[in-house]
Jmol script that loads the backbone (N, CA, C; Angstrom):
load data "model"
ATOM      1  N   MET A   1     144.129  -0.927  80.643  1.00  0.00           N
ATOM      2  CA  MET A   1     143.870  -1.386  79.374  1.00  0.00           C
ATOM      3  C   MET A   1     143.486   0.142  78.817  1.00  0.00           C
ATOM      4  N   THR A   2     143.719   0.248  77.310  1.00  0.00           N
ATOM      5  CA  THR A   2     143.696   1.639  76.687  1.00  0.00           C
ATOM      6  C   THR A   2     142.521   1.811  76.063  1.00  0.00           C
ATOM      7  N   SER A   3     141.566   0.617  75.840  1.00  0.00           N
ATOM      8  CA  SER A   3     140.214   0.726  75.030  1.00  0.00           C
ATOM      9  C   SER A   3     138.944   1.073  76.232  1.00  0.00           C
ATOM     10  N   GLU A   4     138.033   1.865  75.962  1.00  0.00           N
ATOM     11  CA  GLU A   4     137.190   1.822  76.791  1.00  0.00           C
ATOM     12  C   GLU A   4     136.194   0.811  76.929  1.00  0.00           C
ATOM     13  N   ALA A   5     135.330   0.583  77.959  1.00  0.00           N
ATOM     14  CA  ALA A   5     134.590  -0.742  78.185  1.00  0.00           C
ATOM     15  C   ALA A   5     133.490  -0.738  77.318  1.00  0.00           C
ATOM     16  N   ASN A   6     132.821  -1.760  76.871  1.00  0.00           N
ATOM     17  CA  ASN A   6     131.411  -1.638  76.071  1.00  0.00           C
ATOM     18  C   ASN A   6     130.272  -1.685  77.388  1.00  0.00           C
ATOM     19  N   VAL A   7     129.419  -0.361  77.154  1.00  0.00           N
ATOM     20  CA  VAL A   7     128.403  -0.630  78.034  1.00  0.00           C
ATOM     21  C   VAL A   7     127.073  -0.569  77.219  1.00  0.00           C
ATOM     22  N   LEU A   8     126.166  -1.567  77.304  1.00  0.00           N
ATOM     23  CA  LEU A   8     124.917  -1.299  76.975  1.00  0.00           C
ATOM     24  C   LEU A   8     123.715  -1.296  78.080  1.00  0.00           C
ATOM     25  N   ILE A   9     123.022  -0.557  77.692  1.00  0.00           N
ATOM     26  CA  ILE A   9     121.850  -0.194  78.793  1.00  0.00           C
ATOM     27  C   ILE A   9     120.442  -0.667  77.740  1.00  0.00           C
ATOM     28  N   HIS A  10     119.818  -1.669  78.215  1.00  0.00           N
ATOM     29  CA  HIS A  10     118.452  -1.942  77.724  1.00  0.00           C
ATOM     30  C   HIS A  10     117.117  -1.662  78.202  1.00  0.00           C
ATOM     31  N   TRP A  11     116.460  -0.598  77.878  1.00  0.00           N
ATOM     32  CA  TRP A  11     115.078  -0.368  78.404  1.00  0.00           C
ATOM     33  C   TRP A  11     113.879  -1.052  77.588  1.00  0.00           C
ATOM     34  N   LYS A  12     113.788  -2.184  78.508  1.00  0.00           N
ATOM     35  CA  LYS A  12     112.488  -2.963  77.882  1.00  0.00           C
ATOM     36  C   LYS A  12     111.246  -2.525  78.503  1.00  0.00           C
ATOM     37  N   GLY A  13     110.214  -1.981  77.758  1.00  0.00           N
ATOM     38  CA  GLY A  13     108.939  -1.683  78.112  1.00  0.00           C
ATOM     39  C   GLY A  13     108.912  -0.361  79.142  1.00  0.00           C
ATOM     40  N   LEU A  14     110.087   0.407  79.123  1.00  0.00           N
ATOM     41  CA  LEU A  14     110.025   1.526  79.832  1.00  0.00           C
ATOM     42  C   LEU A  14     110.886   2.812  78.942  1.00  0.00           C
ATOM     43  N   GLU A  15     110.254   3.928  79.111  1.00  0.00           N
ATOM     44  CA  GLU A  15     110.978   4.969  78.389  1.00  0.00           C
ATOM     45  C   GLU A  15     112.366   5.168  78.748  1.00  0.00           C
ATOM     46  N   SER A  16     113.169   5.381  77.827  1.00  0.00           N
ATOM     47  CA  SER A  16     114.516   5.874  78.051  1.00  0.00           C
ATOM     48  C   SER A  16     114.993   6.859  78.711  1.00  0.00           C
ATOM     49  N   ASP A  17     115.738   7.284  80.168  1.00  0.00           N
ATOM     50  CA  ASP A  17     115.623   8.351  80.502  1.00  0.00           C
ATOM     51  C   ASP A  17     117.210   8.867  80.519  1.00  0.00           C
ATOM     52  N   PRO A  18     117.280   9.828  79.329  1.00  0.00           N
ATOM     53  CA  PRO A  18     118.788  10.145  79.149  1.00  0.00           C
ATOM     54  C   PRO A  18     119.866  10.499  80.323  1.00  0.00           C
ATOM     55  N   GLU A  19     119.223  11.065  81.304  1.00  0.00           N
ATOM     56  CA  GLU A  19     120.051  11.424  82.526  1.00  0.00           C
ATOM     57  C   GLU A  19     120.210  10.011  83.300  1.00  0.00           C
ATOM     58  N   VAL A  20     119.240   9.177  83.560  1.00  0.00           N
ATOM     59  CA  VAL A  20     119.894   8.097  84.135  1.00  0.00           C
ATOM     60  C   VAL A  20     120.609   7.114  83.456  1.00  0.00           C
ATOM     61  N   HIS A  21     120.427   7.127  82.159  1.00  0.00           N
ATOM     62  CA  HIS A  21     121.351   6.471  81.092  1.00  0.00           C
ATOM     63  C   HIS A  21     122.757   6.963  81.194  1.00  0.00           C
ATOM     64  N   ASP A  22     122.896   8.233  81.424  1.00  0.00           N
ATOM     65  CA  ASP A  22     124.229   8.703  81.358  1.00  0.00           C
ATOM     66  C   ASP A  22     124.886   8.318  82.695  1.00  0.00           C
ATOM     67  N   HIS A  23     124.089   8.385  83.839  1.00  0.00           N
ATOM     68  CA  HIS A  23     124.750   8.123  85.432  1.00  0.00           C
ATOM     69  C   HIS A  23     125.355   6.528  85.179  1.00  0.00           C
ATOM     70  N   LEU A  24     124.247   5.589  84.698  1.00  0.00           N
ATOM     71  CA  LEU A  24     124.476   4.421  84.926  1.00  0.00           C
ATOM     72  C   LEU A  24     125.954   4.004  83.950  1.00  0.00           C
ATOM     73  N   HIS A  25     125.889   4.548  82.613  1.00  0.00           N
ATOM     74  CA  HIS A  25     127.150   4.545  81.836  1.00  0.00           C
ATOM     75  C   HIS A  25     128.655   4.846  82.645  1.00  0.00           C
ATOM     76  N   SER A  26     128.113   5.934  83.203  1.00  0.00           N
ATOM     77  CA  SER A  26     129.602   6.520  83.885  1.00  0.00           C
ATOM     78  C   SER A  26     130.017   5.521  85.124  1.00  0.00           C
ATOM     79  N   ARG A  27     128.609   5.183  85.739  1.00  0.00           N
ATOM     80  CA  ARG A  27     129.094   4.011  86.815  1.00  0.00           C
ATOM     81  C   ARG A  27     129.747   2.915  86.369  1.00  0.00           C
ATOM     82  N   CYS A  28     129.233   2.432  85.265  1.00  0.00           N
ATOM     83  CA  CYS A  28     129.951   1.154  84.757  1.00  0.00           C
ATOM     84  C   CYS A  28     131.105   1.504  84.292  1.00  0.00           C
ATOM     85  N   LEU A  29     131.522   2.566  83.772  1.00  0.00           N
ATOM     86  CA  LEU A  29     133.022   2.895  83.209  1.00  0.00           C
ATOM     87  C   LEU A  29     134.018   3.231  84.519  1.00  0.00           C
ATOM     88  N   HIS A  30     133.383   3.785  85.686  1.00  0.00           N
ATOM     89  CA  HIS A  30     134.026   3.674  86.865  1.00  0.00           C
ATOM     90  C   HIS A  30     134.601   2.551  87.276  1.00  0.00           C
ATOM     91  N   VAL A  31     133.404   1.269  87.362  1.00  0.00           N
ATOM     92  CA  VAL A  31     133.991   0.130  87.666  1.00  0.00           C
ATOM     93  C   VAL A  31     134.781  -0.576  86.673  1.00  0.00           C
ATOM     94  N   ALA A  32     134.866  -0.387  85.574  1.00  0.00           N
ATOM     95  CA  ALA A  32     135.647  -0.808  84.534  1.00  0.00           C
ATOM     96  C   ALA A  32     136.857  -0.251  84.633  1.00  0.00           C
ATOM     97  N   ALA A  33     137.247   1.176  85.059  1.00  0.00           N
ATOM     98  CA  ALA A  33     138.537   1.710  85.332  1.00  0.00           C
ATOM     99  C   ALA A  33     139.162   0.894  86.541  1.00  0.00           C
ATOM    100  N   GLU A  34     138.475   0.569  87.354  1.00  0.00           N
ATOM    101  CA  GLU A  34     138.866  -0.277  88.516  1.00  0.00           C
ATOM    102  C   GLU A  34     139.441  -1.434  88.268  1.00  0.00           C
ATOM    103  N   PHE A  35     138.623  -2.239  87.724  1.00  0.00           N
ATOM    104  CA  PHE A  35     138.555  -3.734  87.320  1.00  0.00           C
ATOM    105  C   PHE A  35     139.139  -3.852  85.546  1.00  0.00           C
ATOM    106  N   PRO A  36     140.298  -3.547  85.349  1.00  0.00           N
ATOM    107  CA  PRO A  36     140.732  -3.439  83.827  1.00  0.00           C
ATOM    108  C   PRO A  36     140.598  -4.990  83.033  1.00  0.00           C
ATOM    109  N   GLU A  37     140.548  -6.149  84.034  1.00  0.00           N
ATOM    110  CA  GLU A  37     140.130  -7.061  83.271  1.00  0.00           C
ATOM    111  C   GLU A  37     138.568  -7.384  82.381  1.00  0.00           C
ATOM    112  N   THR A  38     137.821  -6.488  82.662  1.00  0.00           N
ATOM    113  CA  THR A  38     136.365  -6.225  82.410  1.00  0.00           C
ATOM    114  C   THR A  38     136.167  -5.437  81.324  1.00  0.00           C
ATOM    115  N   ASP A  39     135.514  -6.046  80.073  1.00  0.00           N
ATOM    116  CA  ASP A  39     135.440  -5.367  78.582  1.00  0.00           C
ATOM    117  C   ASP A  39     134.013  -5.168  78.310  1.00  0.00           C
ATOM    118  N   HIS A  40     132.819  -5.584  78.807  1.00  0.00           N
ATOM    119  CA  HIS A  40     131.829  -5.657  78.258  1.00  0.00           C
ATOM    120  C   HIS A  40     130.763  -5.596  79.827  1.00  0.00           C
ATOM    121  N   TYR A  41     129.999  -4.646  79.727  1.00  0.00           N
ATOM    122  CA  TYR A  41     128.917  -4.246  80.914  1.00  0.00           C
ATOM    123  C   TYR A  41     127.656  -4.038  80.034  1.00  0.00           C
ATOM    124  N   GLU A  42     126.565  -4.990  80.761  1.00  0.00           N
ATOM    125  CA  GLU A  42     124.958  -4.821  80.009  1.00  0.00           C
ATOM    126  C   GLU A  42     124.164  -5.053  81.218  1.00  0.00           C
ATOM    127  N   LEU A  43     123.258  -3.879  81.099  1.00  0.00           N
ATOM    128  CA  LEU A  43     121.995  -3.932  81.857  1.00  0.00           C
ATOM    129  C   LEU A  43     120.627  -3.783  80.914  1.00  0.00           C
ATOM    130  N   SER A  44     119.524  -4.562  81.719  1.00  0.00           N
ATOM    131  CA  SER A  44     118.274  -4.952  81.143  1.00  0.00           C
ATOM    132  C   SER A  44     117.583  -4.261  82.309  1.00  0.00           C
ATOM    133  N   ILE A  45     116.736  -3.115  82.049  1.00  0.00           N
ATOM    134  CA  ILE A  45     116.044  -2.535  82.824  1.00  0.00           C
ATOM    135  C   ILE A  45     114.584  -2.933  82.287  1.00  0.00           C
ATOM    136  N   GLU A  46     113.518  -3.471  83.283  1.00  0.00           N
ATOM    137  CA  GLU A  46     112.147  -3.454  82.797  1.00  0.00           C
ATOM    138  C   GLU A  46     110.967  -3.711  83.583  1.00  0.00           C
ATOM    139  N   PRO A  47     110.020  -3.108  83.685  1.00  0.00           N
ATOM    140  CA  PRO A  47     108.891  -3.325  84.624  1.00  0.00           C
ATOM    141  C   PRO A  47     108.794  -4.468  85.404  1.00  0.00           C
ATOM    142  N   SER A  48     108.174  -4.327  86.620  1.00  0.00           N
ATOM    143  CA  SER A  48     107.636  -5.735  87.285  1.00  0.00           C
ATOM    144  C   SER A  48     106.591  -5.197  87.996  1.00  0.00           C
ATOM    145  N   GLY A  49     105.247  -5.306  87.665  1.00  0.00           N
ATOM    146  CA  GLY A  49     104.221  -5.075  88.461  1.00  0.00           C
ATOM    147  C   GLY A  49     104.359  -3.336  88.531  1.00  0.00           C
ATOM    148  N   ARG A  50     104.399  -3.062  89.851  1.00  0.00           N
ATOM    149  CA  ARG A  50     104.445  -1.491  90.050  1.00  0.00           C
ATOM    150  C   ARG A  50     105.958  -1.014  90.104  1.00  0.00           C
ATOM    151  N   ASP A  51     106.848  -1.964  90.341  1.00  0.00           N
ATOM    152  CA  ASP A  51     108.175  -1.769  90.503  1.00  0.00           C
ATOM    153  C   ASP A  51     109.016  -2.039  89.456  1.00  0.00           C
ATOM    154  N   VAL A  52     110.235  -1.965  89.515  1.00  0.00           N
ATOM    155  CA  VAL A  52     111.121  -1.966  88.468  1.00  0.00           C
ATOM    156  C   VAL A  52     112.249  -3.372  88.830  1.00  0.00           C
ATOM    157  N   LYS A  53     112.709  -3.967  87.871  1.00  0.00           N
ATOM    158  CA  LYS A  53     113.654  -4.947  87.793  1.00  0.00           C
ATOM    159  C   LYS A  53     114.816  -4.686  87.023  1.00  0.00           C
ATOM    160  N   CYS A  54     115.968  -5.054  87.171  1.00  0.00           N
ATOM    161  CA  CYS A  54     117.147  -4.844  86.789  1.00  0.00           C
ATOM    162  C   CYS A  54     117.846  -6.639  86.377  1.00  0.00           C
ATOM    163  N   HIS A  55     118.400  -6.664  85.317  1.00  0.00           N
ATOM    164  CA  HIS A  55     119.442  -7.926  85.137  1.00  0.00           C
ATOM    165  C   HIS A  55     120.806  -7.261  84.783  1.00  0.00           C
ATOM    166  N   GLY A  56     121.868  -7.402  85.555  1.00  0.00           N
ATOM    167  CA  GLY A  56     123.024  -7.021  84.807  1.00  0.00           C
ATOM    168  C   GLY A  56     124.187  -8.273  84.671  1.00  0.00           C
ATOM    169  N   HIS A  57     125.141  -8.178  83.723  1.00  0.00           N
ATOM    170  CA  HIS A  57     126.078  -9.030  83.436  1.00  0.00           C
ATOM    171  C   HIS A  57     127.325  -8.232  83.104  1.00  0.00           C
ATOM    172  N   VAL A  58     128.330  -8.769  83.458  1.00  0.00           N
ATOM    173  CA  VAL A  58     129.765  -8.103  83.233  1.00  0.00           C
ATOM    174  C   VAL A  58     130.855  -9.624  82.651  1.00  0.00           C
ATOM    175  N   ASN A  59     131.478  -8.877  81.583  1.00  0.00           N
ATOM    176  CA  ASN A  59     132.366 -10.151  80.892  1.00  0.00           C
ATOM    177  C   ASN A  59     133.598  -9.577  80.802  1.00  0.00           C
ATOM    178  N   GLY A  60     134.587 -10.276  80.650  1.00  0.00           N
ATOM    179  CA  GLY A  60     135.856  -9.807  80.422  1.00  0.00           C
ATOM    180  C   GLY A  60     136.854 -11.279  80.583  1.00  0.00           C
ATOM    181  N   LYS A  61     138.353 -10.849  80.752  1.00  0.00           N
ATOM    182  CA  LYS A  61     139.223 -11.777  80.689  1.00  0.00           C
ATOM    183  C   LYS A  61     138.905 -12.605  81.894  1.00  0.00           C
ATOM    184  N   GLN A  62     138.833 -13.987  81.718  1.00  0.00           N
ATOM    185  CA  GLN A  62     138.450 -14.938  82.758  1.00  0.00           C
ATOM    186  C   GLN A  62     137.342 -14.408  83.924  1.00  0.00           C
ATOM    187  N   THR A  63     136.359 -13.600  83.410  1.00  0.00           N
ATOM    188  CA  THR A  63     135.510 -13.113  84.337  1.00  0.00           C
ATOM    189  C   THR A  63     134.023 -13.198  83.461  1.00  0.00           C
ATOM    190  N   GLN A  64     132.883 -13.776  84.297  1.00  0.00           N
ATOM    191  CA  GLN A  64     131.644 -13.593  83.805  1.00  0.00           C
ATOM    192  C   GLN A  64     130.815 -14.013  85.008  1.00  0.00           C
ATOM    193  N   LEU A  65     130.063 -12.576  85.138  1.00  0.00           N
ATOM    194  CA  LEU A  65     129.329 -12.470  86.423  1.00  0.00           C
ATOM    195  C   LEU A  65     127.671 -11.944  86.183  1.00  0.00           C
ATOM    196  N   ALA A  66     126.749 -12.172  86.606  1.00  0.00           N
ATOM    197  CA  ALA A  66     125.765 -11.806  86.813  1.00  0.00           C
ATOM    198  C   ALA A  66     125.186 -11.381  87.852  1.00  0.00           C
ATOM    199  N   ALA A  67     124.167 -10.433  87.994  1.00  0.00           N
ATOM    200  CA  ALA A  67     123.441 -10.039  89.282  1.00  0.00           C
ATOM    201  C   ALA A  67     122.009  -9.672  88.837  1.00  0.00           C
ATOM    202  N   HIS A  68     121.303  -9.465  90.103  1.00  0.00           N
ATOM    203  CA  HIS A  68     119.565  -9.312  89.454  1.00  0.00           C
ATOM    204  C   HIS A  68     118.939  -8.719  90.941  1.00  0.00           C
ATOM    205  N   THR A  69     118.278  -7.532  90.864  1.00  0.00           N
ATOM    206  CA  THR A  69     117.595  -6.951  91.554  1.00  0.00           C
ATOM    207  C   THR A  69     115.955  -6.426  91.101  1.00  0.00           C
ATOM    208  N   GLU A  70     115.375  -6.779  91.945  1.00  0.00           N
ATOM    209  CA  GLU A  70     113.813  -6.340  91.717  1.00  0.00           C
ATOM    210  C   GLU A  70     113.101  -5.564  93.187  1.00  0.00           C
ATOM    211  N   GLY A  71     112.093  -5.071  92.886  1.00  0.00           N
ATOM    212  CA  GLY A  71     111.305  -4.269  94.008  1.00  0.00           C
ATOM    213  C   GLY A  71     111.478  -3.171  94.036  1.00  0.00           C
ATOM    214  N   LEU A  72     112.343  -2.279  93.601  1.00  0.00           N
ATOM    215  CA  LEU A  72     112.682  -0.782  93.893  1.00  0.00           C
ATOM    216  C   LEU A  72     111.875  -0.061  92.794  1.00  0.00           C
ATOM    217  N   PRO A  73     111.356   1.150  93.374  1.00  0.00           N
ATOM    218  CA  PRO A  73     110.315   2.005  92.620  1.00  0.00           C
ATOM    219  C   PRO A  73     110.884   2.789  91.186  1.00  0.00           C
ATOM    220  N   THR A  74     112.199   2.995  91.084  1.00  0.00           N
ATOM    221  CA  THR A  74     113.118   3.707  89.845  1.00  0.00           C
ATOM    222  C   THR A  74     114.173   2.920  89.336  1.00  0.00           C
ATOM    223  N   PRO A  75     114.128   3.159  88.048  1.00  0.00           N
ATOM    224  CA  PRO A  75     115.069   2.464  87.217  1.00  0.00           C
ATOM    225  C   PRO A  75     116.423   2.799  87.865  1.00  0.00           C
ATOM    226  N   ARG A  76     116.761   3.907  88.159  1.00  0.00           N
ATOM    227  CA  ARG A  76     118.385   4.483  88.867  1.00  0.00           C
ATOM    228  C   ARG A  76     118.532   3.881  90.019  1.00  0.00           C
ATOM    229  N   GLN A  77     117.578   3.461  91.078  1.00  0.00           N
ATOM    230  CA  GLN A  77     117.697   2.796  92.092  1.00  0.00           C
ATOM    231  C   GLN A  77     118.076   1.231  91.844  1.00  0.00           C
ATOM    232  N   VAL A  78     117.134   0.683  90.947  1.00  0.00           N
ATOM    233  CA  VAL A  78     117.258  -0.713  90.670  1.00  0.00           C
ATOM    234  C   VAL A  78     118.592  -1.108  89.999  1.00  0.00           C
ATOM    235  N   ALA A  79     118.996  -0.215  89.227  1.00  0.00           N
ATOM    236  CA  ALA A  79     120.420  -0.433  88.212  1.00  0.00           C
ATOM    237  C   ALA A  79     121.578  -0.130  89.283  1.00  0.00           C
ATOM    238  N   ASP A  80     121.325   0.999  90.162  1.00  0.00           N
ATOM    239  CA  ASP A  80     122.446   1.291  90.929  1.00  0.00           C
ATOM    240  C   ASP A  80     122.879   0.162  91.726  1.00  0.00           C
ATOM    241  N   SER A  81     121.574  -0.351  92.334  1.00  0.00           N
ATOM    242  CA  SER A  81     121.945  -1.939  93.364  1.00  0.00           C
ATOM    243  C   SER A  81     122.537  -2.863  92.425  1.00  0.00           C
ATOM    244  N   VAL A  82     122.017  -2.899  91.415  1.00  0.00           N
ATOM    245  CA  VAL A  82     122.666  -4.245  90.504  1.00  0.00           C
ATOM    246  C   VAL A  82     124.355  -3.792  89.978  1.00  0.00           C
ATOM    247  N   ILE A  83     124.701  -2.717  89.753  1.00  0.00           N
ATOM    248  CA  ILE A  83     125.960  -2.243  89.731  1.00  0.00           C
ATOM    249  C   ILE A  83     126.594  -2.377  91.080  1.00  0.00           C
ATOM    250  N   ASP A  84     126.253  -1.896  91.949  1.00  0.00           N
ATOM    251  CA  ASP A  84     126.980  -2.450  93.428  1.00  0.00           C
ATOM    252  C   ASP A  84     127.011  -3.728  93.690  1.00  0.00           C
ATOM    253  N   LYS A  85     126.076  -4.723  93.496  1.00  0.00           N
ATOM    254  CA  LYS A  85     126.183  -6.150  93.556  1.00  0.00           C
ATOM    255  C   LYS A  85     127.473  -6.608  92.521  1.00  0.00           C
ATOM    256  N   LEU A  86     127.491  -6.067  91.090  1.00  0.00           N
ATOM    257  CA  LEU A  86     128.659  -6.664  90.449  1.00  0.00           C
ATOM    258  C   LEU A  86     129.927  -6.129  90.931  1.00  0.00           C
ATOM    259  N   GLU A  87     129.967  -5.080  91.378  1.00  0.00           N
ATOM    260  CA  GLU A  87     131.197  -4.600  91.801  1.00  0.00           C
ATOM    261  C   GLU A  87     131.699  -5.204  92.875  1.00  0.00           C
ATOM    262  N   ARG A  88     130.906  -5.697  93.960  1.00  0.00           N
ATOM    263  CA  ARG A  88     131.255  -6.336  95.169  1.00  0.00           C
ATOM    264  C   ARG A  88     131.691  -7.818  94.592  1.00  0.00           C
ATOM    265  N   GLU A  89     131.053  -8.400  93.958  1.00  0.00           N
ATOM    266  CA  GLU A  89     131.507  -9.722  93.125  1.00  0.00           C
ATOM    267  C   GLU A  89     133.001  -9.635  92.473  1.00  0.00           C
ATOM    268  N   LEU A  90     133.022  -8.647  91.633  1.00  0.00           N
ATOM    269  CA  LEU A  90     134.331  -8.294  91.063  1.00  0.00           C
ATOM    270  C   LEU A  90     135.226  -8.137  92.187  1.00  0.00           C
ATOM    271  N   ARG A  91     135.264  -7.213  93.181  1.00  0.00           N
ATOM    272  CA  ARG A  91     136.185  -7.291  94.121  1.00  0.00           C
ATOM    273  C   ARG A  91     136.426  -8.573  94.726  1.00  0.00           C
ATOM    274  N   ARG A  92     135.512  -9.319  95.017  1.00  0.00           N
ATOM    275  CA  ARG A  92     135.582 -10.571  95.813  1.00  0.00           C
ATOM    276  C   ARG A  92     136.633 -11.572  94.788  1.00  0.00           C
ATOM    277  N   GLU A  93     136.098 -11.581  93.557  1.00  0.00           N
ATOM    278  CA  GLU A  93     136.886 -12.713  92.536  1.00  0.00           C
ATOM    279  C   GLU A  93     138.353 -12.017  92.298  1.00  0.00           C
ATOM    280  N   HIS A  94     138.530 -10.807  92.379  1.00  0.00           N
ATOM    281  CA  HIS A  94     139.768 -10.202  92.220  1.00  0.00           C
ATOM    282  C   HIS A  94     140.648 -10.600  93.340  1.00  0.00           C
ATOM    283  N   ASP A  95     140.096 -10.138  94.479  1.00  0.00           N
ATOM    284  CA  ASP A  95     141.008 -10.549  95.697  1.00  0.00           C
ATOM    285  C   ASP A  95     141.098 -11.735  95.863  1.00  0.00           C
ATOM    286  N   LYS A  96     140.447 -12.744  95.419  1.00  0.00           N
ATOM    287  CA  LYS A  96     140.496 -14.273  95.388  1.00  0.00           C
ATOM    288  C   LYS A  96     141.599 -14.721  94.397  1.00  0.00           C
ATOM    289  N   ARG A  97     141.827 -14.248  93.386  1.00  0.00           N
ATOM    290  CA  ARG A  97     143.028 -14.371  92.561  1.00  0.00           C
ATOM    291  C   ARG A  97     144.242 -13.960  93.079  1.00  0.00           C
ATOM    292  N   ILE A  98     144.056 -12.844  93.665  1.00  0.00           N
ATOM    293  CA  ILE A  98     145.514 -12.129  94.064  1.00  0.00           C
ATOM    294  C   ILE A  98     145.961 -12.803  95.392  1.00  0.00           C
ATOM    295  N   PHE A  99     145.167 -13.029  96.180  1.00  0.00           N
ATOM    296  CA  PHE A  99     145.545 -13.602  97.738  1.00  0.00           C
ATOM    297  C   PHE A  99     145.893 -15.158  97.496  1.00  0.00           C
ATOM    298  N   SER A 100     145.221 -15.566  96.833  1.00  0.00           N
ATOM    299  CA  SER A 100     145.478 -17.221  96.482  1.00  0.00           C
ATOM    300  C   SER A 100     146.787 -17.441  95.825  1.00  0.00           C
ATOM    301  N   ARG A 101     147.508 -16.173  94.870  1.00  0.00           N
ATOM    302  CA  ARG A 101     148.555 -16.604  94.286  1.00  0.00           C
ATOM    303  C   ARG A 101     149.627 -16.253  95.698  1.00  0.00           C
ATOM    304  N   ARG A 102     149.392 -15.375  96.679  1.00  0.00           N
ATOM    305  CA  ARG A 102     150.277 -14.643  97.400  1.00  0.00           C
ATOM    306  C   ARG A 102     150.378 -16.005  98.590  1.00  0.00           C
ATOM    307  N   ARG A 103     149.093 -16.593  99.023  1.00  0.00           N
ATOM    308  CA  ARG A 103     149.297 -17.645  99.894  1.00  0.00           C
ATOM    309  C   ARG A 103     150.178 -18.964  99.284  1.00  0.00           C
ATOM    310  N   LYS A 104     149.848 -19.116  98.056  1.00  0.00           N
ATOM    311  CA  LYS A 104     150.818 -20.194  97.497  1.00  0.00           C
ATOM    312  C   LYS A 104     152.156 -20.042  97.437  1.00  0.00           C
ATOM    313  N   ALA A 105     152.529 -18.982  96.909  1.00  0.00           N
ATOM    314  CA  ALA A 105     153.990 -18.129  97.252  1.00  0.00           C
ATOM    315  C   ALA A 105     154.571 -18.254  98.507  1.00  0.00           C
ATOM    316  N   GLN A 106     153.700 -18.078  99.597  1.00  0.00           N
ATOM    317  CA  GLN A 106     154.357 -17.982 100.960  1.00  0.00           C
ATOM    318  C   GLN A 106     154.391 -19.640 101.469  1.00  0.00           C
ATOM    319  N   ARG A 107     153.640 -20.605 101.146  1.00  0.00           N
ATOM    320  CA  ARG A 107     153.598 -21.790 101.106  1.00  0.00           C
ATOM    321  C   ARG A 107     155.178 -22.544 100.625  1.00  0.00           C
ATOM    322  N   ASP A 108     155.305 -21.946  99.422  1.00  0.00           N
ATOM    323  CA  ASP A 108     156.249 -22.698  98.563  1.00  0.00           C
ATOM    324  C   ASP A 108     157.557 -21.955  99.276  1.00  0.00           C
ATOM    325  N   GLN A 109     157.641 -20.876  99.764  1.00  0.00           N
ATOM    326  CA  GLN A 109     158.894 -20.156 100.592  1.00  0.00           C
ATOM    327  C   GLN A 109     159.120 -20.978 101.728  1.00  0.00           C
ATOM    328  N   SER A 110     158.442 -21.271 102.633  1.00  0.00           N
ATOM    329  CA  SER A 110     158.399 -22.004 103.691  1.00  0.00           C
ATOM    330  C   SER A 110     159.153 -23.595 103.394  1.00  0.00           C
ATOM    331  N   LYS A 111     158.763 -23.838 102.648  1.00  0.00           N
ATOM    332  CA  LYS A 111     159.479 -25.124 102.151  1.00  0.00           C
ATOM    333  C   LYS A 111     160.795 -24.950 101.474  1.00  0.00           C
ATOM    334  N   ARG A 112     161.149 -23.829 100.819  1.00  0.00           N
ATOM    335  CA  ARG A 112     162.531 -23.584 100.604  1.00  0.00           C
ATOM    336  C   ARG A 112     163.533 -23.256 101.862  1.00  0.00           C
ATOM    337  N   LEU A 113     162.887 -22.835 102.832  1.00  0.00           N
ATOM    338  CA  LEU A 113     163.788 -22.580 104.034  1.00  0.00           C
ATOM    339  C   LEU A 113     164.011 -23.539 104.988  1.00  0.00           C
ATOM    340  N   ALA A 114     163.358 -24.616 104.659  1.00  0.00           N
ATOM    341  CA  ALA A 114     163.351 -25.729 105.836  1.00  0.00           C
ATOM    342  C   ALA A 114     164.313 -26.732 105.459  1.00  0.00           C
TER     343      ALA A 114
END
end "model"
wireframe off; spacefill off
backbone 0.3
color backbone group
């Protein structure tokens, strides 16, 4: 994909930290480069008692995923955890699509040889 993914980071009830914001933005762009079918990343970071919680969403072509983490002390830790979860889910979905096609092709090939 030639266009860059859209990354939105919402700070609800917390002061925005430019260093953390830039780190999270670059992580999302890195994941988007690996999975070009995705085009929209959204993170919402907010306080939860003494800790911080984060919700994350990824949208794209045939892709809609969400993840949530809470109970970590800093916004960077909790958001990194959410991005890690989203990346694992994207990989799982991606592999499922690729390998299901390959399995189907292998089944069809064996029928032709018989």
